[in-house]
C-alpha positions as CSV (number, residue, x, y, z in Angstrom):
1,M,-9.2,-15.4,2.0
2,E,-10.4,-13.5,-0.7
3,Y,-8.2,-13.3,-3.9
4,R,-8.5,-10.9,-6.7
5,E,-7.0,-10.5,-10.1
6,F,-4.2,-7.8,-10.2
7,G,-5.1,-5.9,-13.0
8,R,-3.7,-7.2,-16.3
9,T,-0.6,-9.0,-14.7
10,G,-2.2,-12.3,-14.4
11,M,-1.0,-12.5,-10.6
12,R,-4.1,-13.5,-8.3
13,V,-3.5,-11.8,-5.3
14,S,-4.9,-12.0,-1.7
15,A,-7.3,-9.0,-0.8
16,L,-5.1,-8.4,2.2
17,G,-1.6,-7.7,1.9
18,F,1.2,-7.0,4.4
19,G,2.7,-3.7,4.6
20,G,6.3,-3.8,5.6
21,S,6.9,-0.4,7.1
22,E,5.8,-1.1,10.6
23,I,8.2,-3.9,11.3
24,R,11.4,-1.6,11.2
25,G,13.4,-2.2,14.0
26,S,11.7,-5.6,15.0
27,D,13.8,-8.8,15.7
28,V,13.8,-11.5,13.4
29,A,12.2,-13.9,15.5
30,T,9.2,-11.8,15.7
31,V,9.1,-10.9,12.0
32,E,9.3,-14.9,11.6
33,R,6.2,-15.5,13.6
34,L,4.3,-12.8,12.0
35,L,5.0,-13.5,8.2
36,A,4.7,-17.2,8.7
37,S,1.3,-17.0,10.3
38,A,0.1,-14.8,7.7
39,L,1.5,-17.0,4.8
40,D,-0.1,-20.0,6.6
41,A,-3.3,-18.4,6.5
42,G,-3.3,-17.5,3.0
43,L,-1.8,-14.1,2.6
44,N,0.2,-13.8,-0.7
45,V,1.3,-10.3,-1.0
46,I,4.2,-8.7,1.0
47,D,4.7,-4.9,0.3
48,T,7.8,-3.0,1.4
49,G,10.2,-0.3,0.6
50,E,14.1,0.1,0.7
51,C,13.4,3.4,2.7
52,Y,11.6,1.3,5.3
53,G,14.9,1.1,7.5
54,D,15.7,-2.7,7.8
55,S,12.2,-3.9,6.7
56,E,13.6,-5.5,3.5
57,E,16.4,-7.4,5.2
58,L,14.0,-8.4,8.1
59,I,11.6,-9.9,5.5
60,G,14.5,-11.7,3.6
61,R,15.8,-13.3,6.7
62,A,12.2,-14.3,7.7
63,V,10.8,-15.8,4.7
64,G,13.2,-15.7,2.0
65,H,13.2,-19.5,1.9
66,R,9.4,-19.4,1.3
67,R,9.7,-17.1,-1.8
68,S,7.6,-19.2,-4.1
69,E,4.5,-18.5,-1.8
70,Y,3.9,-15.1,-2.0
71,F,4.1,-12.1,-4.5
72,L,7.1,-9.7,-3.3
73,F,6.4,-5.8,-3.8
74,T,9.0,-3.1,-2.8
75,K,9.7,0.4,-3.9
76,C,12.7,2.3,-4.7
77,G,13.7,6.2,-5.0
78,H,12.1,8.1,-2.0
79,R,14.6,8.9,0.5
80,S,17.0,6.0,-0.8
81,G,19.6,6.9,1.9
82,L,22.3,6.6,-1.1
83,E,24.9,9.5,-1.9
84,T,23.2,10.1,-5.2
85,P,20.2,12.0,-5.7
86,D,16.9,10.0,-5.2
87,W,15.9,10.0,-8.6
88,A,19.0,9.8,-10.6
89,P,19.1,6.7,-12.8
90,E,22.3,5.3,-11.0
91,T,20.4,5.7,-7.4
92,I,17.2,3.7,-9.2
93,R,19.8,1.0,-10.3
94,A,21.5,0.8,-7.3
95,S,18.5,0.9,-5.2
96,I,16.9,-2.2,-7.0
97,D,20.0,-4.1,-6.5
98,R,20.4,-3.4,-3.0
99,S,16.6,-4.3,-2.6
100,L,17.2,-7.9,-4.2
101,K,20.3,-8.6,-1.9
102,R,18.2,-7.6,1.3
103,L,15.0,-9.4,0.2
104,R,17.4,-12.6,-0.6
105,T,15.9,-12.7,-4.0
106,D,16.8,-13.1,-7.7
107,Y,13.6,-10.8,-8.6
108,V,10.5,-8.9,-7.2
109,D,7.2,-9.2,-8.8
110,L,6.8,-5.4,-8.4
111,M,8.7,-2.7,-8.4
112,Q,7.4,0.9,-7.7
113,L,8.4,4.4,-8.0
114,H,8.2,5.7,-4.6
115,S,6.2,9.2,-4.7
116,C,8.2,10.7,-7.3
117,S,6.8,14.0,-8.9
118,V,5.3,14.9,-12.1
119,E,8.6,16.4,-13.1
120,V,10.4,13.5,-12.6
121,L,8.0,11.2,-14.3
122,K,7.9,13.5,-17.5
123,E,11.8,13.5,-17.6
124,G,11.4,9.8,-18.1
125,S,15.1,8.4,-17.2
126,V,13.7,6.4,-13.7
127,I,11.1,4.7,-15.8
128,E,13.9,3.8,-18.4
129,E,15.7,2.2,-15.4
130,L,12.8,0.1,-14.2
131,Q,12.3,-0.9,-18.0
132,K,15.9,-2.0,-18.2
133,A,15.7,-4.0,-14.8
134,K,12.4,-5.6,-16.3
135,E,14.5,-6.8,-19.2
136,A,17.2,-8.2,-17.0
137,G,14.8,-10.2,-15.1
138,K,15.2,-8.5,-11.9
139,I,11.6,-7.2,-11.8
140,R,8.2,-8.6,-13.3
141,F,6.0,-5.6,-13.3
142,L,6.3,-1.9,-12.9
143,G,4.1,0.3,-10.5
144,Y,4.0,3.8,-9.3
145,S,3.3,4.5,-5.6
146,G,1.9,8.1,-4.7
147,D,-0.9,10.3,-4.8
148,N,-3.1,13.1,-6.2
149,E,-1.5,14.9,-9.5
150,A,1.3,12.6,-9.6
151,A,-0.6,9.5,-9.4
152,K,-3.0,10.7,-12.2
153,Y,-0.2,11.4,-14.2
154,A,1.5,8.1,-13.9
155,V,-1.7,6.3,-14.4
156,E,-2.3,8.1,-17.7
157,L,1.2,7.6,-18.9
158,G,0.3,3.9,-19.6
159,V,3.7,2.4,-18.7
160,F,2.7,1.3,-15.2
161,D,1.0,-2.1,-14.3
162,S,0.0,-1.0,-10.8
163,L,-1.0,1.9,-8.6
164,Q,-0.6,2.1,-4.8
165,T,-2.5,5.1,-3.2
166,S,-4.0,6.3,-0.1
167,V,-7.8,5.3,0.1
168,N,-9.8,4.6,3.3
169,V,-12.6,6.5,5.2
170,A,-10.8,9.8,5.8
171,D,-9.0,10.0,2.4
172,Q,-11.4,9.3,-0.4
173,S,-10.3,12.0,-3.0
174,A,-8.5,9.2,-4.8
175,I,-12.1,6.8,-5.2
176,D,-13.2,10.0,-7.6
177,E,-10.2,11.2,-9.2
178,V,-7.7,8.5,-9.9
179,I,-8.9,4.7,-9.1
180,P,-11.5,4.5,-11.8
181,L,-8.7,5.7,-14.2
182,A,-6.3,3.1,-13.1
183,A,-9.0,0.4,-13.3
184,A,-10.1,1.1,-16.7
185,R,-6.5,0.9,-17.9
186,G,-6.4,-2.8,-16.4
187,M,-4.2,-1.6,-13.5
188,G,-3.8,-3.4,-10.1
189,V,-4.8,-0.8,-7.4
190,I,-3.1,-1.3,-3.9
191,A,-4.4,0.8,-1.2
192,K,-2.3,1.9,1.4
193,R,-3.4,3.3,5.0
194,P,-6.5,1.4,4.4
195,V,-7.6,2.0,8.1
196,A,-7.1,5.5,8.3
197,N,-4.1,4.7,10.9
198,V,-7.4,4.0,13.2
199,A,-6.9,7.7,14.3
200,W,-10.3,8.0,15.7
201,R,-9.0,6.1,18.5
202,Y,-7.4,9.3,19.9
203,Q,-9.1,11.7,22.1
204,E,-6.4,14.3,21.7
205,K,-4.1,15.3,18.9
206,P,-1.9,12.3,18.2
207,D,1.9,12.9,19.0
208,V,2.8,11.1,15.9
209,D,2.7,13.5,12.9
210,Y,1.7,10.8,10.5
211,Y,-1.8,10.5,12.1
212,V,-2.8,13.9,12.6
213,E,-4.5,14.9,9.4
214,Y,-6.6,11.7,9.6
215,W,-7.5,12.6,13.2
216,R,-8.5,16.1,12.2
217,R,-10.5,14.8,9.1
218,L,-12.4,12.2,11.2
219,R,-13.4,14.6,14.0
220,E,-15.1,16.7,11.5
221,L,-16.6,13.7,9.6
222,N,-17.9,12.1,12.8
223,F,-18.8,8.7,11.4
224,P,-21.2,6.8,13.5
225,F,-19.1,3.7,13.2
226,T,-16.1,5.0,15.2
227,E,-18.2,4.9,18.4
228,R,-18.5,1.0,18.2
229,P,-15.9,-1.0,20.1
230,L,-12.5,-0.6,18.5
231,S,-12.3,-3.9,16.8
232,E,-15.6,-3.8,15.2
233,A,-14.6,-0.2,14.0
234,V,-11.5,-1.2,12.3
235,G,-13.4,-4.1,10.5
236,V,-15.8,-1.3,9.2
237,A,-13.0,0.7,7.9
238,L,-11.0,-1.9,6.4
239,R,-14.1,-3.4,4.7
240,F,-14.9,-0.2,3.3
241,T,-11.7,0.3,1.7
242,L,-11.6,-3.0,0.1
243,S,-15.4,-2.2,-1.2
244,V,-14.2,0.7,-3.4
245,P,-14.5,-0.4,-7.0
246,G,-10.9,-1.1,-8.3
247,V,-9.2,-1.5,-5.2
248,T,-7.2,-5.0,-5.6
249,T,-5.6,-5.5,-2.6
250,A,-5.4,-3.4,1.2
251,I,-1.7,-3.2,2.4
252,V,-2.0,-3.4,6.5
253,G,1.3,-3.3,8.7
254,T,1.5,-4.7,12.1
255,Q,3.9,-6.0,14.4
256,N,1.3,-8.1,16.1
257,P,0.7,-11.7,14.7
258,G,-3.0,-11.7,16.3
259,R,-3.8,-8.3,14.6
260,W,-3.1,-10.1,11.0
261,Q,-5.6,-12.9,12.2
262,E,-8.0,-10.3,13.3
263,N,-8.1,-8.3,9.9
264,A,-8.3,-11.7,7.9
265,R,-11.5,-12.4,9.6
266,Y,-12.8,-8.9,8.6
267,V,-12.0,-9.7,5.1
268,D,-13.8,-12.9,5.2
269,E,-17.3,-10.9,6.1
270,G,-17.1,-9.6,2.6
271,P,-18.0,-6.3,1.2
272,L,-19.5,-3.4,3.6
273,P,-23.1,-3.5,3.2
274,K,-24.1,-1.1,0.3
275,E,-26.2,1.3,2.6
276,E,-23.1,1.6,5.3
277,F,-20.7,2.2,2.2
278,D,-22.9,4.7,0.8
279,A,-23.4,6.6,4.1
280,I,-19.7,7.0,4.5
281,R,-19.5,8.1,0.9
282,E,-22.0,10.6,1.4
283,A,-20.5,12.1,4.5
284,W,-17.3,12.7,2.8
285,R,-18.9,14.4,0.0
286,R,-20.8,16.6,2.4
287,V,-18.0,17.3,4.9
288,A,-14.6,17.2,3.0
289,Q,-12.6,20.4,2.2
290,P,-10.9,21.2,-1.1
291,D,-7.6,20.6,0.5
292,W,-8.4,17.1,1.8
293,V,-6.2,15.7,-0.7
294,G,-4.4,12.2,-0.8
295,Q,-1.6,11.7,2.1
296,T,1.5,10.3,1.0
């Protein structure tokens, strides 16, 4: 497994991280098998969010006893499920404490504000709550998870140690607009949705709304690699994202332990060949529309 320096934090993270969104609703035994096999193979990043249903609780139950073997990232705020507004300071405070309890840990390595607006960032009280939690030892580093104008503003604030943003073959705006700024400031960069939800595999419009925008874009981009066998095409897409300068780790979610092993093999193949990477970038520059912004 390849490892990379996570910006200025001093953490050395696996290039492939585990995304906790897709395990919601799973049984503990399945999550134990999934995460145990990943940790045994060298993965050391687990990323989740307090609004991902029972994801945090499942992770805590499955691998809480192996806490020293991985860096634990989670998110607070967005659709918190608490009675107070998502971005009220008391909501952030309660969210952090609830996450620690669910994850069965005294601290998380990275707590990320989950897609709040520029206005919320400007107001500043949520950032103050994160800083208080850091001073109390509940979190080690502060991050922002989001896209577009808010992501750029968060980077320019200079208070965050990391940025999590959408970047993949069908979502390349951050490559030009945001990631270089984050890298220049010594921030770790987490790529979410790194294989574009494999949306090219659908012949017809997907039933899942979350996939539809990428499906539409990919039909217009018409990348030749999407005609390859599915496993090969996924490898190209993942390696493209990990070849983007400044990207530190790519978060992939799955409920299939075998899928994790397959993704790890793609990573081990190394960066995408320059000519193939450049061809994907050139297709984006030629085809992408002004409204093809980052998808949260």
